[in-house]
N, C-alpha and C positions, 0 to 999 in steps of 0.2 A: 607245806607252803599256802599261807592264807591268798585267797585271791579275793578281787574285787569284781561286781558287775558295774560296767559302765558302757556309755554310748560315746563313738567317736564321731564327730560332726567334721565333714569335710568338705570345704567348696575350691573346687578346681576352675580355674579362669582359663587355663592352658589345655587344650585337648591333647596335646603332645606330653602331658604328665600323665595320663591314664594309665601307659604301659608300667612306668615308674610306681605309681600307685599300687596298680595291682601286683607288681613283684614284691614290695614292702609287705601288703597284707597276706601273699601267699607264704611269705616266712613265717607269718605269725598265725597261719591256719588252724592251728589246735586249740588256739585260745578264741576263735571267732564263733559266737552263737548264729549269726545271722549278718546279712548286709543287705542294703537297699540304695540304689542308683537311680537319680533322676535326671537327666540330660534337660538342659533349661535352654533349649535353642534361641530363644528370643534374646536373651543375655548373654549367650556364649559361653556357658558356665555348665558344669556338672556339679551335682549335690549329693552327697554320699553319706548314709549314715551306716555304721558298723556296731553291732552290739558283741561286747567282748566279755568274758569271763577267765580272769588272768591275774597274776600278782602286779600289785601297783607299779613297781618298777618296769614290767613288762609293757603296761599300759602307756606308761610315759614315756619310754622308749619308742614305742609304736607312733605315739602322736608326735614325738619330736622329730623322727624320720620323715614322717609325710609333712609336717608343717616347715619344714627347711627346703622342700620343693619349690623350684620357681614359680610363682603364680598360684600357689597352693596355701589355703587355710584349714588350718584343722585345730578343734577345740574339743576338750573331754568333759562329760557330765558323770559323775560317780553315783552310784546308788548310796543311800545313807548307812549302808550296812555292808 
């Protein structure tokens, strides 16, 4: 199955969603290349970037699950190939 490399950008406005985000990411651990999380305390949010190498439908599912969480925004940027 063909895979794509992508970056999933996540902004969580609610600290309570961290456990749910981590659980979803754990479900997709075999596709994750790496991740970086930055707490932005002054604005009360967390900024997370996740690099993945996965089939496009898996990436879409991951972004959709995270993006549907309350107070969370998720966007995906794909590599050209």
